[in-house]
N, C-alpha and C positions, 0 to 999 in steps of 0.2 A: 139749428141755431144753438150756439154754446150759451149756457146760462150760469152765472156766478151769483151767489147770494152774499150780500154785504151787510154787516151790522155796523152802523156808523154812529159815532158819538159827536157831540158838539165840538167844533174845532175851527181851524183857520184854512185859508187857501194855501196852496203848497207850491214850492219851487222844486227843482231837481236836486238830487242828493249831492252832498259834498263828502270827500273822503277824509274824515278825521275821527278820532276816538269819540265814542259816545256811551250812553248808558246801555245796560244789558238786562235781560230778564232773569229773575231768580226762579221762575217757573218754566217748566218744559211743557208746551201746549198739548202734546200728545198724552200727557199724564196729569193734566190739571184742568180738565174740562174745556180745553181749547184756549185757556187764559194765559197771557203773559203778564208779568208784573215787574215794575222797575221802581227804583227809589224816587221819592218825591223831590222836586226841585222848586223852590219858592219863586213864584212869578213866571214860571216857564210854561210853554205850551209844547205839545208833542205831536209827532206824526209817525204813524206806523206805515212803512213802505213795504209793498210786496213785490218781489222780483221773481222772474222765471229764469232759471239757468239754462241757456241754450248755447251750444257750441263753445262752452267755456266762458261765456259772457253773461252778465246779469242784465236782464231787460225789465225795467219798471213796468208793471201792469196795473197796479192799484195803489191808492194812498188813502189813509184815514187820519183825520185830525181829531185830537182830543185834549182836554185839559186835565183829564184823569191820569193816573199812572198805572192803569191796567187796560187790557184790551182782549177781546175774544175772537178767535178765528172760527170760521164755520167748517162744516163737515168736509166740503169739497177741498178746502185748503188743507185740512188735517190729513186727508187721504192722499194728498199729492206727494210725489217724490222729487219734484223739480222746482218747488216753490220755496223761497227764502224770504225772511223779513229783516228789516232794520228798524231801530227806534231813533228818530231824529228829534233833537231838542231845539226849540226856538225861544228867543227872548221875547219880552212883551211887545217889542216893535215889529215882530215877525221876521227877524233876522236869524238865519240858521246858525246855531252855535256848534252843534256836533251831530254826527250820525255814526252809529255803531257799525260793526262788521256784519255782513249777512249771516243769518242763522237759519238752518233748515226748519221749516214749520212742522212737517210730519215725516214719518218714516215711509209713508206710502202704504198701500194695501199689503197685508202680510201674506206670506206663502200659504197655500192651501194645506190644511191639516185635517186628516180624516177623524182623528181622535187624539187625546192627550191624557197624561196622568202627571200628577204633581207630587214632589217630595217636599213636605213641610217639615224640615228637620229641626234639630235643636238650635243650630246657628245658621243654617243655610237653606235655601229653597231653590229647587230646579224643576224644570218641566221637560218631560220626554213626549215628543209628538210623532205620530205616524204620518209622514208627509207623502203627498201624492205628486208624482212626476207627470210631465206632459204626456208620456206614453202610457200612463195608467199604472206603472209600477210604483212601488213604495220604498221608503227608507225611514229609519228612525233618526231623530235629531234632538239634541239637548239645547236648552236655553234657560234663561232666568225664569223662575216660577212666579206666578201671580194668581191670586184668587180669581180676578176678572180683569180683562183688558179689552177695550173697544176703541180702536183708533178713530173711528168716525165721530165719536162723541168726546174723545179725550178722557175716557174713564179708565183709571188704572188703580187697582186695589191690590197692593202687595201683601205678602205674609209678613208678620211681625214677630220679633222676639222681645221679651221683657227683660230689662236690665235694671237692677236696683240703683238708686241714686249714688251710693258710695262707690260701687263698682264702675258705674258710668263715668263719674268725674275723675276716677283714677286712670282712665284711658288717656293717652296723649291727645291733644286737640287735633293732631294730624291724622288720627285714626279714622278710617272710613266711616265708622259709626258716628263720629262727631264732626266730620268735615262740614264746613258751613261757608256761606258767603254773606258778608256784612261788615260794617265798621265795628271796631271794638271787640273783635272775636276773642282777643286775649283776656278780656274781662268777663268771659263767659262764666256762669250763666247770665245771659243778657237778653232782654226782649228784642234787641235789634237782630239777633242771630236767626238766619234762615238756613236750615240744614239741607245738605244735598240729598240725603235720604229722608224719606218720610218719617216724621217723628210725631208721636202722640204722648202727651204728658200723662203719667199714671198718678192719680190721687186716690185716696180711700173712697172718694165719691165718684170716680170714673165708672161709667156703666160698662156692661159687657164682660166683667170679670167672672171668676178669678183668672189672673194672668200668671203664667208660670215661666220661670227663667230656664236656662239650659240645664240647671241642676234640679229642675222640677220643684223649685221653691216658689211659693206664692208671693208675688210682688205687689205691694200696695202703695209704694212710693218710688217713682223712677220714670223710666221711659219705655215706650214701645218703639222699636227701631226697625225699619224696613230690612227684610232679609233679601239677599241676592245669592248668586251661586258661590261667591266668596272663595272658599278654599278650592272650589272646582271652576274658578273663573276661566281657566284655560280650556275648559270643555264647552264654552259657549259657542254654539254652531257646530260642534263635533257631531259626526253622523256615522251611520253604518254602511255608507257607500252603496255597493251593488247588492247588498243583502236584501232579499225580498221577505219582509216580515208577513206573517199570516194575519188574517182578520181577527183571530182569537187573541192577538196581543192586546187589542183594545179592551178586552174583558179582564185582563190580568191585574193583580194588585201592583203597587209601586215596587215592591221587592222583586217580584218575578219579572216585571217589565224592565227594571234596571239590570237584572242579571242577563237578560236576553240582549240588551243594548251593549253591555260590557263584553259579552261573548262574541259579538260581531262588529265591534268597534273598528272603524277605519282609522288607524293610528295617524295617518297623514293629515286627518282633519282636526287633530288636537293641536292647538297652538303651542309652539315652543315657548317656554316661559322661564324667566329668571326670577326666583322668589325674592331676591334682594332689591331689584329695580322695578318690579311690576306691582308691588304692594301685596303680593300673595303672602309674604311673611307675616303680615298682620293676623292672618287666620290660621297659621300653623304653629305647632308647638315644637321647639328645637329638640332634636334627639341627641344633642351633644355639641361639642365645639371642635374646630379644626386646630391645627398646630399654631395658627395665628390668633386663636381665641375667638374666631368668628363662629356664630351659631350655625349648626348644620340642620337643614330642613329636608324632609322627605316629601317630594312633590307627588300628590295622588296621581296614579296612573289608571284609575277607574273610578266610576261613580259609586257612592254608597249612601243610603238614606237612613239617618238616625230617626228615632221617634221621640215625640215629646208629649207630655201630659197636656190634654186639652187641645192638641193641635188639630186644626181643621184641615181638610184635604181638598175642598173645592167649594165653589159658590153654588148656592141653591136659589138665588134670587135672579129673576130675568131682568134684562135691560129695560124691557117694557114696564115692569113693576117699579123700577127705580125712576124711570121717566115719569110715570103717572104720579108717584109720590111727590116728586119735585114740582110737578105742575100744581098739585094741591098746596104744597108749601109756598110756592110763589104767589098763589092766589091769596093765601093767608097773609102774606106780606103786602097785599094790595099792589103788587107789581104791575098788574095789567089793568086795574080798574080805577085808580085814583092817583093823585099826586101826593098822598100822605104816606110817609114811610112807616113800615111795620116794626114789630119788636118780637123776638122769639117767644116771649111769655104770652103773647096774644094767641099763640097756637096751642097752648097747653091746656086743652080740654079733651076729655076722653073720646068725644065723637069728632075731634078735629083730625087733621092729617097725621099728627104724631101719635095720637092715641091709637088709631087704627092703622098705623103706618105699615106698608109692605105686607098687608094681609096678616097682621099679627106676628110677624117675624122680626120686628124691631124691638130690641131690648133697651135701647137708649141711644142718645146721640149727643155730640158736643158741637158747639159753634166756636170757631177760632178765627179771630181777625187775622187776615194775611198781613195787613198793614200794622205789624206789631210796633213799629217805631212810633206811629202816630197815636194809635189807640190799642193797647194790649188787652182786648176784650176776650173773655172766655166764659162760656156757659155750658154746664153739663146737665143733661136731662135724663132721668131714669124713667123707663116706660114699662115697669113691671106690671103685668096683667092688663096692659093697655091703659094704665093710669099715669100719664106723664106728670112728673114733679121735678122741680129744680133741685138738684143736689149740690151744686156749687156754682158760684158766679164770681167773676173778677173783672173789674173795670165797668165802664158804661157803654152800652150799645150805641154805636154810631153807624150811619150808612157807609157801605163800602163792600169790598170783596172779602168773602168768608169761605173758609174750608169747613164743610159740615161732615163730620165723621158719623156714619151710620153703623152702629153696633148691632149685629144680627144675633139671633138666638142660637145660631149654629157656630158662633165663635168668630166668624169673619167680620171684617171691618171694611166698609165701602166709603171712600172719600168722594164728596161731591162739592164742586166749587160753584158759588153763586154770588151775584151782586144783590145785596139785601138792603131794604129800607131806602132805596134811591128812587125818586120820582121817575116814572117811565118817560124819559125824553128821547130814547133811542128810537130810530125808525128803521124798518127793514125795507131796503130798496133792492129790487132784482134788476140788474142791468145786463142785458143780453146783447152780444155782438156776434154777427155771423163769422164763421171761420174765414180767414183771408178776406176780411171785411172790405178792404179797399180794392175794388175791382174796376178797371176801366175808368179811374179817377172818380169813382162814385163810392161813398161810404154809406153803408146801410147798418142801422142799429135799432134796437128797441129798448124801451124802459118801462118798468112796471113798479108801482108803489103799492104798499099794503093798505094804505089809507089815502083819502083825498089829501093831496099835498101840492102846494104851489112850489115850483122849482124854476131855476134858470138852467138852461142847457147850453154848454159851450163846446165847440169843436175847434181845437187849435193845433197848429203845427208846432214842432218842438222848438222852432225859433221864436215862438210867441205870437205868431200871426193868427188872428181869429178868422176862421173860415165860415163859422156858423154860430149864431146866438139866438136864443129864443126863451121867452118867459111863458110858462104854461102851467095850468092846473092839472096835475095828474089825477085822473079818477081812480078810485080804489080798485085794485086787482084787474085793471084793464090795460093791456099792453098798447103803448103808442109806438108807432114805427116811423122812422125818418130816413130819407135819402138825401144826402148832401153831395153836391158836385164840387170837386176840388180842382182849382186851376193852379197852374204853375208847378214847380218842383215840390216834392214832399221830403223835407230833410229826414235823413235816417230811415226813410220809408215807413214812418209812423205818424199817427195822429193821436191826440189825447182828447178823449171824451170826458167832460166833467159835468156832474149833476150837482147843483148847489141848492141846499135847502134854506128855508127861512132863518134857521138858527145859526147859519154859517157853515154847517156840515158840508164837506166836499167829498164826493165819491168820484173816483177817476178810473177809467179803463183805457187801455192802449189798443188801438186798431193797427193792424199791419197790412202792408201791401202783399199781393200774391208773390 
C-alpha cells in the first residue's frame, strides 16, 4: 500500500485549478528545509496543489489549504522527480483568483557517489565525485560544491565568500552575487529584497568569524555570499567518460584529484558556452579588447582550485546531530507542548540547546525572519565556550518562518528553516491509497491520524458527484480502512478522496482506475 505523509495547515475546501498567472515561491524547497514562501496578500487564502507529471500531462494528486504564506513539503515529495506544485490564490469568498505555473518540487534522488572532494576556492566552489555506474565501473564528475546537502530534508549548506559592503554595492544589481526577487529592488539595500543566492549579513557582532575575502582581508561589515562553480559553470556535469578511476582517488587531496580529473576529462561533456550571453563574463577578467572594442575573455578549459584563508573543506556535523539539535530547539520554543509562542532568548542558558548545541561544535547562530517585508527581525547569538549571549538584535520577534544559521567551530555554516513561535495547530495525517486503487468499481483506501481526530471523509467523482460520505473519530495511530463501491461512469477514471478536519483543513488524494 502506497503511503504519503501530509503536513496540513488551516485552510478552505478546494476546487480544480485554473490556468492564470499567480504567485511564486522565493524559496527552493530542496534547499530550504522543504519550505516554499510567497508574498503576503491581504485577505487572501491560498492552496498548494501537488501534481504528478505523467505522459506530458499534470495530474492533481493532493491539495493543501492555508492562510499562511509559507508551506513545507515532506521527504517523499522532496525525493520525487515527477511531482510539481502550484500556489493558488483565493479571495475571502473562496473564489479562485489565480494559480501559478507548475514548479518541480525536488530534483529526485541523486546519483550514487562513492566519495567526493570539494574545492572551496577564493571565489568559486566545485565538487568532484567518484560516481558508480550500474555495471560497477566508475567515472569522475564535476558539480557545484556544498558543505552539506540532503535532498530528503531540504538541507543545503553552501560555501560562502565574504565581500565588504563598499565592493558589494559597487557591483551592478544584475550581477549574480546581487540578483534578487522582490519589489523595489532598484532601491536596494531594502528589507524587501530576497536574494537568489544565499546571503548572510556580516556585522562586527556576527558569530563564526573571522571572515576573509578573496584577497584574504578580514571583513567585519558586508556580506557572506553563496559560492557556485561560477567561472567553471560550463563544467557542471562534466565527466571523465569511460576512464576508470582507482579507489585511491578518494584519498587524494583536491589538487591531486582535480589534476586527475583534468587529465582524463571527456571534452564532449563540457558544455559549449558563450561568455557574453551565458553570464560567464561576470566571473572572468578581460585579457584585452577586439577591434570593435569588445572585451576578450579566455574561457577556462580545465578546473583549478585556488585556496583561501580560513576556508573550510567539508562538513563535520552529521545530519542526525542537526536533527537532534533542532528537536531540542523546537521544544524550547514550546512547539510541541503548548499554545504559547517562544522567543529565541528563552533558549539562551548554558545548559539549554544552544549552550550545548551540536556537541560543543556550535560557535554561534543567527535568527533571520524570512518575512522581511512584514517584520525584519534579526538576532545574533555568540556561543563562545558554551555560554550563549546576544550580540546583536534588530526588530521585534514575531511568530513566523525563520532561517537559522548555525555557525560551526570548523568555519562551516549550516542553514536550517523553521516556523517559530506559532501555536502547534498543524496535524499530521497519513493517507494511504492502494496502487491502482479503483479495481472492479471498488475503491479501497486507509487513513491514519497522529492523534485522536474527528474528520469527515468524502469520496467524489471529478464531476462533483459524492459517492461516499462519513463522519468519524480517527483513533490515534490506528489505520482505518474503507471499501467503497462506485456505480456508473467514473469521469477521467479518477476519484477524489478528501479528509476534512474540524478546523477546515482539507487533505485530498486522487485514486486512479487500473
